[in-house]
C-alpha positions as CSV (number, residue, x, y, z in Angstrom):
1,M,-12.4,-20.9,-20.2
2,T,-9.4,-22.8,-18.8
3,T,-6.7,-20.2,-19.4
4,Y,-6.6,-16.5,-19.3
5,D,-4.0,-14.2,-21.0
6,A,-3.1,-10.7,-20.1
7,N,0.0,-8.6,-20.6
8,G,2.1,-11.6,-21.6
9,I,1.1,-13.7,-18.6
10,T,-1.0,-16.9,-18.8
11,L,-3.1,-18.0,-15.9
12,H,-4.4,-21.6,-15.7
13,K,-7.8,-22.3,-14.1
14,V,-7.4,-24.5,-11.0
15,R,-11.1,-24.4,-10.2
16,D,-13.9,-21.9,-10.0
17,Y,-12.4,-18.5,-9.0
18,V,-8.9,-19.8,-8.6
19,W,-6.3,-19.0,-11.3
20,E,-2.6,-19.9,-11.2
21,I,0.6,-18.6,-12.7
22,P,2.8,-21.7,-12.8
23,Q,6.3,-21.5,-11.2
24,E,9.0,-20.8,-13.7
25,G,12.4,-19.1,-13.9
26,G,13.3,-17.4,-10.7
27,M,9.9,-17.9,-9.1
28,R,10.2,-19.8,-5.8
29,A,6.5,-20.7,-5.8
30,P,3.4,-20.4,-8.1
31,A,1.2,-17.3,-7.9
32,R,-2.6,-17.4,-7.6
33,V,-5.4,-15.0,-8.4
34,L,-8.8,-15.4,-6.8
35,A,-11.4,-13.8,-9.0
36,S,-14.4,-14.3,-11.2
37,E,-13.8,-13.7,-15.0
38,A,-15.4,-10.2,-14.7
39,L,-12.9,-9.2,-11.9
40,L,-10.0,-10.9,-13.7
41,D,-10.6,-8.6,-16.7
42,E,-10.1,-5.6,-14.3
43,I,-7.2,-7.1,-12.4
44,G,-5.4,-7.9,-15.7
45,D,-5.8,-4.2,-16.8
46,D,-2.7,-2.9,-15.0
47,K,0.6,-4.4,-13.6
48,T,-1.1,-6.5,-10.9
49,L,-0.4,-9.9,-12.5
50,Q,3.2,-9.0,-13.1
51,Q,3.6,-7.8,-9.5
52,I,2.0,-10.9,-7.9
53,K,4.3,-13.0,-10.1
54,N,7.3,-10.9,-9.0
55,T,6.6,-11.4,-5.3
56,T,7.3,-15.1,-5.7
57,H,11.0,-14.3,-6.3
58,L,11.3,-13.2,-2.6
59,P,13.5,-15.7,-0.6
60,G,11.4,-18.0,1.5
61,S,8.2,-17.8,-0.6
62,T,6.0,-20.7,0.4
63,K,3.1,-22.6,-1.2
64,Y,2.0,-19.7,-3.4
65,A,1.5,-15.9,-3.4
66,V,-2.1,-14.9,-3.6
67,C,-3.9,-11.9,-5.2
68,M,-7.4,-11.2,-3.7
69,P,-10.5,-10.4,-5.7
70,D,-10.0,-6.7,-5.1
71,G,-6.4,-6.7,-6.3
72,H,-4.8,-3.8,-8.2
73,Q,-1.4,-2.4,-8.9
74,G,0.6,-1.1,-5.9
75,Y,4.1,-0.2,-4.9
76,G,6.1,-3.3,-5.9
77,F,3.7,-5.7,-4.1
78,P,0.1,-5.5,-5.4
79,V,-2.6,-4.1,-3.3
80,G,-4.7,-7.2,-2.4
81,G,-1.6,-9.3,-2.2
82,V,-0.7,-12.0,0.4
83,G,2.7,-13.6,0.6
84,A,4.0,-16.0,3.3
85,L,7.8,-16.0,3.6
86,D,9.7,-18.4,5.9
87,A,10.6,-16.6,9.1
88,E,13.9,-18.5,9.5
89,N,15.3,-18.8,6.0
90,G,13.2,-16.2,4.1
91,C,12.9,-12.5,4.5
92,I,10.6,-9.6,5.4
93,S,9.8,-6.9,2.9
94,P,8.7,-3.3,3.9
95,G,7.4,-2.9,0.3
96,A,5.1,-6.0,0.8
97,V,3.6,-4.2,3.8
98,G,3.3,-0.8,2.4
99,Y,3.9,2.8,3.5
100,D,0.7,3.2,5.5
101,I,1.5,0.5,8.1
102,N,-1.7,-0.9,9.7
103,C,-4.0,1.1,7.5
104,G,-7.2,-0.6,8.6
105,V,-10.8,-0.3,9.6
106,R,-12.8,-0.6,12.8
107,M,-16.6,-0.8,13.2
108,M,-18.7,0.4,16.1
109,T,-22.2,-1.0,16.6
110,T,-25.0,1.0,18.2
111,N,-28.6,0.5,19.3
112,L,-29.7,3.5,17.2
113,T,-31.9,2.8,14.2
114,Y,-32.0,4.6,10.8
115,D,-35.2,6.4,12.0
116,D,-33.2,7.9,14.9
117,V,-30.7,9.5,12.5
118,R,-33.1,10.8,9.8
119,G,-33.4,14.5,10.0
120,K,-30.1,14.8,11.9
121,E,-27.7,13.8,9.0
122,E,-26.4,17.3,8.3
123,E,-25.9,18.1,11.9
124,L,-24.1,14.8,12.5
125,V,-21.8,15.0,9.5
126,D,-21.0,18.7,10.2
127,S,-20.2,17.8,13.9
128,L,-18.0,14.9,13.0
129,F,-16.1,16.9,10.4
130,A,-15.5,19.7,12.9
131,D,-14.4,17.4,15.8
132,V,-12.4,14.7,14.0
133,P,-9.2,16.1,12.5
134,S,-8.7,15.2,8.8
135,G,-6.7,16.2,5.7
136,L,-3.0,16.3,4.9
137,G,-0.4,17.4,7.4
138,G,-0.7,17.9,11.2
139,G,-3.4,18.1,13.7
140,G,-4.7,15.4,15.9
141,I,-7.1,14.8,18.8
142,V,-4.1,14.9,21.2
143,E,-0.6,16.2,20.6
144,G,1.7,13.8,22.4
145,D,5.0,14.7,24.1
146,A,8.0,12.4,23.5
147,D,7.1,10.1,26.4
148,A,3.5,9.8,25.2
149,V,4.6,8.7,21.7
150,E,7.0,6.1,23.3
151,Q,4.1,4.7,25.3
152,I,1.8,4.6,22.4
153,L,4.4,2.8,20.2
154,A,5.1,0.3,23.0
155,R,1.6,-0.3,24.5
156,G,-0.9,0.6,21.9
157,V,-4.6,0.8,22.9
158,E,-3.7,0.0,26.5
159,W,-2.2,3.5,26.7
160,A,-5.4,5.0,25.3
161,V,-7.7,3.2,27.8
162,E,-5.4,4.2,30.7
163,E,-5.6,7.9,29.5
164,G,-9.4,7.8,29.4
165,Y,-9.9,7.4,25.6
166,G,-11.6,4.1,25.9
167,V,-12.7,1.2,28.1
168,E,-11.5,-2.3,28.8
169,D,-14.1,-3.8,26.4
170,D,-12.4,-1.9,23.5
171,L,-9.3,-4.0,24.1
172,R,-11.1,-7.3,24.0
173,A,-12.7,-6.5,20.6
174,C,-9.5,-5.5,18.9
175,E,-7.0,-7.8,17.1
176,D,-4.2,-8.6,19.5
177,E,-6.1,-6.6,22.1
178,G,-4.7,-3.5,20.4
179,R,-1.1,-4.2,21.2
180,R,1.7,-5.9,19.3
181,P,4.1,-7.2,22.0
182,D,7.0,-7.4,19.5
183,A,6.9,-3.6,19.2
184,D,10.3,-1.9,19.6
185,P,10.0,1.9,19.9
186,S,13.8,2.3,19.8
187,A,13.8,0.9,16.2
188,V,11.6,3.9,15.1
189,S,13.6,6.9,14.0
190,R,13.3,10.3,15.7
191,K,12.0,11.7,12.4
192,A,9.2,9.2,12.3
193,K,8.2,9.9,16.0
194,D,8.2,13.6,15.3
195,R,6.0,13.2,12.3
196,G,3.5,11.3,14.5
197,R,3.4,13.5,17.5
198,N,0.8,15.9,16.2
199,Q,-1.2,13.4,14.2
200,I,-2.5,11.1,17.0
201,G,-6.2,10.8,16.4
202,S,-6.6,12.0,12.8
203,L,-8.0,10.6,9.6
204,G,-5.5,11.9,7.1
205,S,-6.5,12.2,3.4
206,G,-7.1,10.1,0.3
207,N,-9.4,7.2,0.8
208,H,-9.5,7.4,4.6
209,F,-12.9,8.2,6.0
210,L,-15.3,8.2,8.9
211,E,-18.7,6.8,7.9
212,V,-22.0,6.4,9.6
213,Q,-23.9,3.5,8.0
214,R,-27.1,1.6,8.3
215,V,-27.4,-2.1,8.2
216,T,-29.5,-3.1,5.1
217,D,-29.2,-6.9,5.1
218,V,-28.2,-9.7,7.5
219,F,-27.3,-12.9,5.6
220,R,-26.4,-15.1,8.6
221,E,-28.7,-14.3,11.5
222,D,-26.7,-16.3,14.1
223,V,-23.4,-14.7,13.3
224,G,-25.1,-11.3,12.9
225,A,-26.5,-11.7,16.4
226,A,-23.0,-12.5,17.8
227,F,-21.7,-9.4,16.1
228,G,-24.5,-7.2,17.3
229,L,-25.8,-6.5,13.8
230,E,-29.5,-6.1,13.0
231,A,-31.3,-4.7,10.0
232,A,-31.8,-0.9,10.1
233,R,-29.3,-0.5,13.0
234,I,-26.7,2.3,12.8
235,V,-23.0,1.4,12.8
236,V,-19.9,3.6,12.4
237,L,-16.9,2.7,10.3
238,I,-13.4,4.3,10.7
239,H,-10.7,3.8,8.1
240,C,-7.2,5.3,8.6
241,G,-3.7,4.1,9.5
242,S,-0.4,5.2,11.0
243,R,-0.2,8.6,9.3
244,G,3.3,10.2,8.7
245,L,4.9,7.9,11.4
246,G,4.2,4.7,9.5
247,H,5.2,6.3,6.2
248,Q,8.5,7.4,7.6
249,V,9.2,3.9,9.1
250,C,8.7,2.3,5.7
251,N,10.8,4.9,4.0
252,D,13.6,4.6,6.6
253,Y,13.9,0.8,6.3
254,L,13.6,0.7,2.5
255,R,16.6,3.1,2.3
256,Q,18.6,1.0,4.8
257,I,17.9,-2.2,3.0
258,E,19.1,-0.6,-0.3
259,R,22.4,0.3,1.5
260,E,22.9,-3.0,3.5
261,H,21.4,-5.7,1.3
262,G,22.0,-4.6,-2.2
263,D,23.0,-8.2,-3.1
264,L,19.5,-9.4,-2.3
265,L,17.9,-6.5,-4.0
266,A,19.9,-7.1,-7.2
267,R,18.4,-10.6,-7.4
268,L,14.8,-9.4,-7.3
269,P,12.8,-8.4,-10.4
270,D,11.6,-5.1,-8.8
271,K,13.6,-3.0,-6.4
272,E,10.4,-1.9,-4.7
273,L,10.2,-5.5,-3.2
274,A,13.3,-4.6,-1.2
275,A,13.6,-7.1,1.7
276,A,15.9,-7.9,4.7
277,P,17.0,-11.5,5.2
278,A,15.3,-13.3,8.1
279,G,17.5,-13.3,11.2
280,S,19.4,-10.2,10.1
281,D,19.6,-7.2,12.4
282,L,17.8,-5.1,9.9
283,A,14.9,-7.6,9.6
284,E,14.5,-7.7,13.4
285,D,14.7,-3.9,13.6
286,Y,12.1,-3.5,10.9
287,Y,9.8,-6.0,12.5
288,G,10.0,-4.2,15.8
289,A,9.5,-0.8,14.2
290,M,6.6,-2.0,12.1
291,C,4.9,-3.5,15.2
292,A,5.3,-0.2,16.9
293,A,3.7,1.6,14.0
294,I,0.8,-0.9,14.2
295,N,0.3,0.1,17.8
296,F,0.3,3.8,16.7
297,A,-2.4,3.1,14.1
298,W,-4.6,1.3,16.6
299,V,-4.4,4.2,19.0
300,N,-5.2,6.6,16.1
301,R,-8.4,4.7,15.4
302,Q,-9.2,4.4,19.1
303,L,-9.0,8.2,19.6
304,I,-11.2,8.9,16.6
305,M,-13.7,6.4,18.0
306,H,-13.6,8.1,21.4
307,R,-14.2,11.5,19.7
308,T,-17.1,10.0,17.6
309,R,-18.7,8.7,20.8
310,R,-18.6,12.3,22.2
311,V,-20.2,13.7,19.0
312,F,-23.0,11.2,19.1
313,E,-23.6,12.1,22.8
314,R,-24.0,15.7,21.9
315,V,-26.2,15.2,18.8
316,F,-28.5,12.6,20.3
317,D,-28.5,13.9,23.9
318,R,-27.6,10.7,25.6
319,T,-24.5,8.9,26.8
320,W,-22.6,6.6,24.4
321,E,-23.2,3.8,26.9
322,Q,-26.9,4.3,26.6
323,M,-26.5,4.1,22.8
324,E,-24.4,1.0,23.2
325,M,-21.7,2.3,21.0
326,E,-19.4,-0.7,21.3
327,L,-16.4,-1.8,19.2
328,L,-17.3,-4.7,17.0
329,Y,-13.8,-5.3,15.7
330,D,-10.7,-3.6,14.3
331,V,-8.8,-5.2,11.3
332,A,-5.4,-4.3,9.8
333,H,-4.9,-4.2,6.0
334,N,-1.1,-3.5,5.7
335,I,0.8,-5.7,8.0
336,A,3.3,-8.6,8.3
337,K,2.9,-11.0,11.2
338,K,4.7,-14.0,12.4
339,E,2.1,-16.8,12.2
340,T,2.3,-20.6,12.1
341,H,0.8,-22.3,9.1
342,S,0.9,-25.8,7.7
343,V,2.9,-26.1,4.5
344,G,3.3,-29.5,2.9
345,G,2.0,-31.1,6.1
346,E,4.6,-29.3,8.3
347,D,3.9,-26.4,10.7
348,R,6.2,-23.5,9.8
349,E,6.6,-20.0,11.3
350,L,6.1,-17.5,8.5
351,Y,6.1,-13.8,7.9
352,V,2.6,-13.5,6.5
353,H,2.5,-10.2,4.5
354,R,-0.9,-8.8,3.9
355,K,-0.9,-5.7,1.8
356,G,-4.4,-4.4,1.2
357,A,-5.7,-7.8,2.5
358,T,-7.5,-8.7,5.7
359,R,-6.8,-11.5,8.1
360,A,-9.8,-13.9,8.0
361,F,-9.3,-16.6,10.6
362,P,-12.2,-19.1,11.0
363,A,-13.8,-20.3,14.2
364,G,-11.6,-22.1,16.6
365,R,-8.3,-20.3,15.9
366,P,-6.8,-19.1,19.2
367,E,-5.9,-15.7,17.7
368,V,-9.6,-14.9,17.4
369,P,-11.0,-13.0,20.4
370,A,-12.9,-15.2,22.8
371,A,-16.2,-13.4,22.1
372,Y,-16.0,-14.6,18.4
373,R,-14.0,-17.8,18.7
374,D,-17.1,-19.9,18.2
375,V,-18.3,-18.1,15.1
376,G,-15.1,-16.8,13.4
377,Q,-13.2,-13.5,13.2
378,P,-15.2,-10.5,12.1
379,I,-14.0,-9.0,8.7
380,I,-14.9,-5.5,7.6
381,I,-14.9,-4.8,3.8
382,P,-15.4,-1.2,2.9
383,G,-17.0,-0.3,-0.4
384,S,-17.4,3.0,-2.1
385,M,-19.6,5.9,-0.8
386,G,-22.3,4.8,-3.2
387,A,-22.2,1.0,-2.9
388,G,-22.0,0.3,0.8
389,S,-19.8,-2.1,2.8
390,Y,-19.9,-5.6,4.2
391,V,-19.2,-7.5,7.4
392,L,-17.9,-11.0,6.9
393,R,-16.6,-13.7,9.2
394,G,-13.5,-15.8,8.7
395,G,-14.2,-18.8,6.4
396,E,-13.3,-22.4,6.9
397,E,-11.2,-22.5,3.6
398,S,-9.2,-19.4,4.4
399,V,-6.3,-21.0,6.2
400,D,-5.6,-23.5,3.4
401,L,-6.3,-21.2,0.4
402,T,-5.0,-17.8,1.6
403,F,-3.0,-18.2,4.8
404,G,-6.2,-17.0,6.6
405,S,-6.9,-13.9,4.5
406,T,-9.5,-12.3,2.2
407,A,-10.0,-9.0,0.4
408,H,-9.9,-5.6,2.1
409,G,-12.3,-3.5,0.1
410,A,-13.7,-3.0,-3.4
411,G,-10.3,-2.2,-4.9
412,R,-9.6,0.7,-7.2
413,L,-10.3,0.7,-11.0
414,M,-9.0,4.1,-11.7
415,S,-6.1,6.3,-10.6
416,R,-6.7,9.4,-8.6
417,T,-5.5,11.6,-11.5
418,Q,-7.9,9.9,-13.9
419,A,-10.8,10.2,-11.4
420,K,-10.3,14.0,-11.1
421,Q,-10.5,14.2,-14.9
422,D,-13.6,12.0,-15.2
423,Y,-15.6,13.3,-12.2
424,W,-16.5,16.7,-10.7
425,G,-16.6,16.7,-6.9
426,D,-19.8,18.8,-6.6
427,D,-21.6,16.6,-9.0
428,V,-20.6,13.5,-7.1
429,Q,-21.7,15.1,-3.8
430,D,-25.1,16.2,-5.2
431,D,-25.8,12.7,-6.6
432,L,-24.9,11.1,-3.3
433,E,-27.2,13.4,-1.3
434,Q,-30.1,12.6,-3.6
435,R,-29.5,9.0,-2.5
436,G,-29.5,9.9,1.1
437,V,-25.7,10.0,1.6
438,Y,-24.3,13.2,3.2
439,V,-20.6,13.8,2.5
440,K,-18.3,16.4,4.0
441,A,-14.7,16.7,2.7
442,R,-11.8,19.2,2.6
443,S,-12.2,19.7,-1.1
444,G,-14.2,18.7,-4.1
445,A,-11.1,17.0,-5.5
446,T,-11.1,14.5,-2.6
447,V,-14.7,13.7,-3.4
448,A,-13.9,13.2,-7.1
449,E,-11.0,10.9,-6.3
450,E,-13.3,8.7,-4.2
451,A,-16.3,8.7,-6.6
452,P,-18.2,5.4,-6.6
453,G,-17.2,4.8,-10.2
454,V,-13.5,4.6,-9.5
455,Y,-14.0,1.3,-7.5
456,K,-14.6,-2.3,-8.5
457,D,-18.0,-3.9,-7.7
458,V,-17.8,-4.7,-4.0
459,D,-20.8,-7.0,-4.3
460,E,-18.8,-9.2,-6.8
461,V,-15.6,-9.1,-4.6
462,V,-17.6,-10.3,-1.6
463,R,-19.5,-12.9,-3.7
464,V,-16.2,-14.5,-4.7
465,S,-14.9,-14.4,-1.2
466,D,-18.1,-16.1,0.1
467,A,-18.1,-18.7,-2.7
468,L,-14.5,-19.7,-2.0
469,G,-15.2,-20.0,1.7
470,I,-12.4,-17.6,2.7
471,G,-14.7,-14.9,4.1
472,D,-18.5,-15.6,4.6
473,R,-21.0,-12.8,4.1
474,V,-22.7,-11.8,7.4
475,A,-24.2,-8.3,6.8
476,R,-24.3,-5.5,4.3
477,T,-24.4,-1.8,5.2
478,F,-25.0,1.5,3.3
479,P,-23.7,5.0,4.0
480,V,-25.7,7.7,5.8
481,C,-22.9,10.2,6.5
482,N,-19.3,10.3,5.2
483,V,-16.4,12.5,6.4
484,K,-13.2,12.6,4.3
485,G,-9.9,14.5,4.7
């Protein structure tokens, strides 16, 4: 098959797993979809292809927009989308970042084995559920006053470590050492700050989770050793973002863009792609506010990790240091960053928008923490509660093919509404427990919304990433305990 048609859009096969929508009309660049034919059938089932095509209408679009193998329909910009827009003559788009700014995942390794956890699963999941705030609305591990929120927005994980919620090594294992220096707390509205004050250190709801996992497979022993991953070892995965604060930042700037840059908005095929021209006051303000929300999300995950360490100490009756509960890495999924990439043989500064996509820099890039610079950046790809997750490392082809990016998860097949019609939470929970996965959630509806059957095949998503050389398989994990809001 050399072409693929879906919803009136024709894709042309460039090579294995690379499909292109040619530039036409108001498109400023082609659009590409990275997928096997099986994944393409699922991606073509909703508005994903139209959305990735629409993104190329954004001013400053360079090279091509890219949809990852886990892509699905999102708000204007598809989830699993990557778009690089010229930072001087282009624009920055809050819709291309998303409402949950720096929704992301972090993984902790341990020296515990699966045998150490057997028999303690229920105690562990109950304790984590009791001690880590989750669900809609308020409630966090700490409730910050106005000064604390300002410090978190400006300094990120540095604040958490200084306050006793982490150690220096946690900084060294986090992207940007847990702090975006371009953060501007003054660009974050009072309403956004107020929404975040009582949510610092909380999972939230939806697909956010805290999961204890066991390593089932290691595919690259040398990289696995550098990452601290061995078969049967226990790891912990934390998935959440910037909570109400990030949502409010996105909402605030979308409304301002509609008021101040209606002329640009009128030229776009979808108003949900609303963007501020590069160099404008609004673009600079949004970038500063977004970076501040990124810092907030990193602190959010840091505090949850701190509380998780305390729970493990109580359940296993030893210190977290004795269990070697160390941060492997923290990756952001919804983000726009100024990065330098080669386009047409010329180095250019770009706003690289990754929405439901993970940075995947290969070995040697200076942005990769020193501990991993010789092997490549760790990448964490969560799957469903019944399918497990993956750890990858940045592939050599990623910078050229995807502006240094890969998938961020399995990708949804089904809406939450449809999931609740097709699945019953208690049945899903019973089935998972029979497979050795203990789930604790605020409601059965949450479990139904996140049933394994509502997601794409994470094995196939990762296989395509590995085959393309954008994210190389390192290890596979499988759930033991899962906490949801």
